[in-house]
N, C-alpha and C positions, 0 to 999 in steps of 0.2 A: 232405262234405268236413269231414274232422276237425276238432278245434280248432287255430286257428294259434297256436302256442306257440313256434315258432322261424321267423325270416324271414333270408332271404339277400338281399342288394344286391349286384349287380355292377357295376362302374364303373371302369374302366382309363384314362379320361381325363386331361387336364392339370389342374393346379392350379386354374385359374380354373374349369373345368368341374365338378370337384368342390365346390368353394365354391358354385356356381350350384345344386347339388343340397341344400344346405342346408335351403332351406324346403320342399324336398320331404320329407327326412327328418324334419322338424320335423311336417309332415302326418301322415307314415307312423305317427309314435309317438303322434299325437292319435287315429288309427285303432285302433290297437293298443298301448294304454297297458301292457299286461303283458306284451307279447310281448318275446322277446329277439331283438333287431334287429343282425345282423352285415353286415359290409360288406367286399368284396374290393376292394382299391384298388391303382393303381399304386405300387410301393415307394418311389418317389422322394418321394410326396407322403404317403403312410398315416400318418406321425407327426403331421401337422397335424390329420387325420381323426380322431384318437384323443382330442382334447378336445372334440371335438362330445358333448354331453349325451345326444342321441338315440340313440347308437350305444353297445352293448354291448361288441362286440368289433370290431377292424379287422385284417383279414390283408392283409398285402403280397406282392402278386404281382408278380414282376421279369418284365417285357417281355422280356427277353433268353432266358429260360427256352425250352429246347427242348419238343419235344411231349411226351417222355417226363417231364420233370422236371414240366411242366403237368399232365400226367396225374396223378402221384402227388400233386400238392397238391390237387388238386379231389379224388380218392378220399378223402383225408385228411379234407377238407371234409364229403364224403358221410356221415362218421360221426356227422356232429350232427344227422342226421336233421330236415332243414327242412321244415317243411309249404309254405313259401310262397319261392319264387324270382323275383327281379325282375332284369330286365335291364335298365339304363336308359342303357346305352352303346349296344349295338346294332351289333356286327361279329360277323365269323365266330368270332373268338378267345373273347368273351365268351360267344357261344350256346354254344358247345362245352364252355367250363368251366361253365355251368350246367347243359347236358346230363349232365356227368359228376356234379356235386355232386348232381344227381336227387332236387330237392325234389319233394315229392309234387304241386303245382301252380306251373307258372311261365308267367310273365307278362312279357312285353318287347316291345322294337322289333323288329319282323322285317323283312321285304324281302329281296330277293335268295335266297329259299328258306330262309330262317332260320327262318322261322314253324313248320317241323316239327317244331322243339325248344321248341314252346311249347302251353301249352293256351289262351292267349290271346294275339294278335298284335295289339300296339298300333300304330296308324300316326300319325307325327307329322304332325298337321294344323295345329299352329300355325306360322305363317311369321311368327317376330317372336322375342322373346328367349330364350334357352335355358333361363331360370329359369320361363318362362311354358309350355315345352314340357314340363317336369318336374312344373309344376303339373296340367299337361292331363293327362299319365301318371296323377297321383295321383287326379283327377277319374273317370279312367275303372276305377280300382280301386273305386271307390265305386259304380261303377254294373255292376259284374262279379255276375252272378247266383248263382256258386258262393262268393262271399265275402258276399253280400249278411245273412247270419244270423251273421255275425262283427262287425259293429259296431252301434251303435246310431245312430239319427236325430241324437242329439246329438254323439255323436262324429263323424258326417259332416259336421254344420254346424260343429263345432268344427276339423276340419281343412281347411274352406273359407275359416277366418276367420286363417289364419295369417299373416303378412308375407311380402312377396315381396321382402323385402331379407335378403341374406347377414348373418348376425352371428357374430363369434368373439368368445366372451367369454374372457379369461384369467385364470388363477389368481393370487393374490398371489404364488404361489413363482415361476411363470414370468415376472411382471411384474418381480420382482426381478432374475432372472437377466437379462432385458433391459437394465435400468437397470445393472448390473454391468458390462455388456459396454461401454455408452455410457461410464461413468467410467473403462475401462480406456484409452480412446483421449482421454479429456480432455473430454467433454461431459458437463455436470453436469445432474440431472433439470429444473432450471428453465428450461433452455438451450434454446429452439425452434430446430428447425432444418429444413431443406429435403432430402428424401431423392431422391435421384437413383438410377434403376435404367436401366441399360445394356444389360441383357441381352434376349434373346428365345429362344423355342424354333425359331424359323426367321430365318434370316439378314435375309429381308426384314422382320421386324418389329423391327429393331433400328435406332432413329436413328441417322443418322451420328455417329462421335466428334467431327468438328469442330464440330456443333451442341452436342453435349453440353459440348464444352471451352468454347466461347462461353457458353452459358448459366451454367456453372459461374463462368466469370470474372466476369460479371457482377454473380451472385450475391455473392460473396465481397467484391467492390469496392463494394458496398452494404450490407455489413456481415451478410449472411445467411449463419449456418452452413449447410453444405452437406456432406452425409453419403452416400458412396455405398455402395449395398448392392448386394446379388446373390450368385451362387453362385460356386464354384471355377472354373467354365466363364467366369465375367465378367472374371477377375482381370486378364488380360493386356491386355483393352480398356481398363479402368478404370486400367491402368499407363500406357498410351498416353496418356490424357486428364491423366492426373497430372502427367506429364514436360512436359506443355505448359503447364502452369499456375505461376503464383509461388508459394512457400512464403506461408504464410497460417496465420491464427490460426484462420480460419474454415473449414478445410479439414479433412475425416475421413474416414476409410476403414475400413468393415467387411465390403467384399466377400469373399467365401468364408470368414468368421469366425463365423458363425451358422448354428446349427441352423434348421428350418422355424419351430419354437416361439419360438426366441430372437428370430427376425426378427421376428415377430408382434409379441411386446412390445417391439422397437425401433420399429417402427413406429407403435406405439400412441403414442409419445412425440413424433411428428413433426408439425409444422405441416402439411406437406404432401408428396404423391411427385408427380414428373415422371417418366413410364415411356411403353415402348411397351406393346401391348397382351401382356401375359405376367402370369405368377403373381401376384407381389409387389404388383402394382396393384390386384388384387381383394382380396388380403388387407389391404391399406391400406383399402380401400372397407369391408371386413367389419368392422376395429376401429373405424371412423368417422371416419376424417382425410379431408379434401378430396384428390381425386386429378385429376392432368392427363394423359391417355392420348392418345399420339399413334397414330391409326390408319393403317396402311399398309394390305396385301393383305387383312387381316380385316375383318368385316362389322360396324360398331359396334353395328348394329340388332339382331344377336343377342348380341355379346359384351361390349357396353359395361359398365364397373363399375356395380355398383348398391350405393349406402350411403346410411347417414343424413346425410352431409356433401354438400359439392357434388361432382359427379363431371362433370368438364370432359371433353368430347371434342374434339379437335382433327384436321381431316381434310384433306386434299387436295380441295376442291370443285371444282376447275377439270379433274378428268381422268374420262373415261367409262371406263377400263379396270380402276377398283377399285370394289369388293373384288373382286379376281382370286382370292383363297384361294390362292395359289400361294407355295411356299418359296422360290422364285427367280424375279425379275422375268421373264416372258415376254418381254417388249419389250426388255430390257437397260438401261432407264435409270431404274429404280429413284426414279420423280420423285414417287410416292406420300409418301415420308418425306423426300426429299433437298430438295424444293421447301417443306416445314416448316421454315422458319428460327427460330433461336433468338429473334430479334426478335418473331415473331408468337408463341411462346410467352411471352416476358417482357410482350407487350400483352396477353394474354389474362389473365394473372395480375394484371396490374395493373386490368383492367377489372372483375375480380371482387373486387378489394379484398383480395385474397390475399398481395399484397406491396406 
């Protein structure tokens, strides 16, 4: 196999999954310190991946593109003449993209016949956290006979010593843009606040509006500044909550008003975040602030935030139907999150000394 000078990684998963891939990308850079490493990422989240120092270029792929547009996108990337292609997502779309990109040697998650597009098919043997699965993929790269001559024992050892905690380092420029956003709404840099993220990629990942309202009411009554954050799709939900709260000098809202990188800088200033299992809580963990994550249908063993600070998981332990992984409650009762009360969250925060 010729020298590996250019590598393409394909991962079209959600923001949290992309952050979980950060340790993998750090290890990949240890294995191939001089190679160009590019990433194909979901266009909704590509912006944040561009601040990863282990990547040379991030290509935005829009998952709404039809077959023709997707083919043109992949054919353009083929012109980069990659020696190594890595599919760490593992579905038919990513398999076909990688096939058209046509790296000289492709390794990835197979299954369901997708292995025909790969020189090496990787089986997901880790029944645990997504980060551990990615690092297992990395370990399998070091055992590949075709790649063995492309890295030294020292590089293999170095790749095995990376941290399994995703870390986002923000430049001074981006940090200042986040601070400017906070000043714009009346939050000073010295003023610590609690971030509340009401959104979720699935309806079943969203803690009920009434619980967020009760939590926010308690916090502002106890002189805790509260900042609502999220994307444009969360604005209506936050508006419902704000309509039920009294006017307060402790209440702030940036929902739908930040880019992903600005949101990262904003969260860096927060005291902690309370959220469902969704992208911003993983961003918060990656910048090193405490997180409180309310888990409903998703599996905390696979998807719990990992960070340098305290990462609290709250789940309904009285149910045998979770984690179901469904976008709508199959039983129609949504007890997994509905029964997680604001009092339970407040008590958890008090017990950890966070409020």
